[in-house]
N, C-alpha and C positions, 0 to 999 in steps of 0.2 A: 609859493616854494612848498616844496614837498620835502618830507623827511629824508628821502634818498638824496637829496641834494646837500643837506648841511646837517643832517643828524636833528634838525628841528621839525615839527609837524606843522601843517597848515593853521593849526589851531593857535601857534604863536603869532601869526602874522593876520587872521582874519577872526571874525567872530566864530566860536567854536561851535560844532555840531558833533552831537554824540554819535561816535562810530557805530555803535550796537541798535539804537533807536531811531537815530536822525531827529531827535529833540534839540531845539536850540536852548533850552534852558540849562546850562552848563555853568558851572563855577569854579573857580580856583579855590583848592582846599589846602593846600602847600606849595611854598617856591622854595627854590634852590637857596642854599646858604650864599653863592655868589649869585647877585642880582642878575635876572634874564637867562639863565643858563636852563633852566627847566620849570615846570610847574606840575602839579597833581590836579587834574581836573575831575570833576564829578557831575554826572548826569543828574538832574533833578527828578526825572520820571523812571527810569529803569535802574538808578544808581550806579553804573557802570562807572569804574574809575580807572584812569591812564595818566601816565606820565608823558607830556610832550615830545620827549627825546625817544620814545619807543617808535619801532618800526610801522611803516604806514598800515599794515595789515591791523594794527590794533589802534590806531589815530584818525585814520581817513575812513569815512562811510563807503567810499567808492572800493577801497581795498580790503574793508572787513569781511571775512569768510560768511558768504550767504548763509550758510547753514547755521550760524550763529546770531544772523540779526534778527531783532524783534520788531514788532508794529506795536501801535497803540493798541490794537486789538490783541495782541498776543498777550500784552501786560495786564490788560484789564481781566482777561479771561484766565489767567495762570491760576494754577492751584496754589492754596496758599503754603508758604514755608511753615512747617513745623516748629513749634517752639522749642528751645532747647530744654529740657528737663532741669529741675533743681537738683543739686547735688545732694547726694546721700549723705546723711549724718551717720556718723559711728556710733 
């Protein structure tokens, strides 16, 4: 089932794969208050998060924009994100 069919992504019907990096290590981090309506999923490799009711371009690897896709190599060689500096004291 595709998200365009019912508002639910294929992640709701099959083992999810990360739309951004194609990793299969995806876990549910939140569930809708009404059981079965939606989940928030997170990739263990690239940390991408999405709600299962988002459009296919956000929930399905085949529809995720190519310019934003990552490979395992991209992630391994990415520049480190700088730490947020400590707050200044008065």
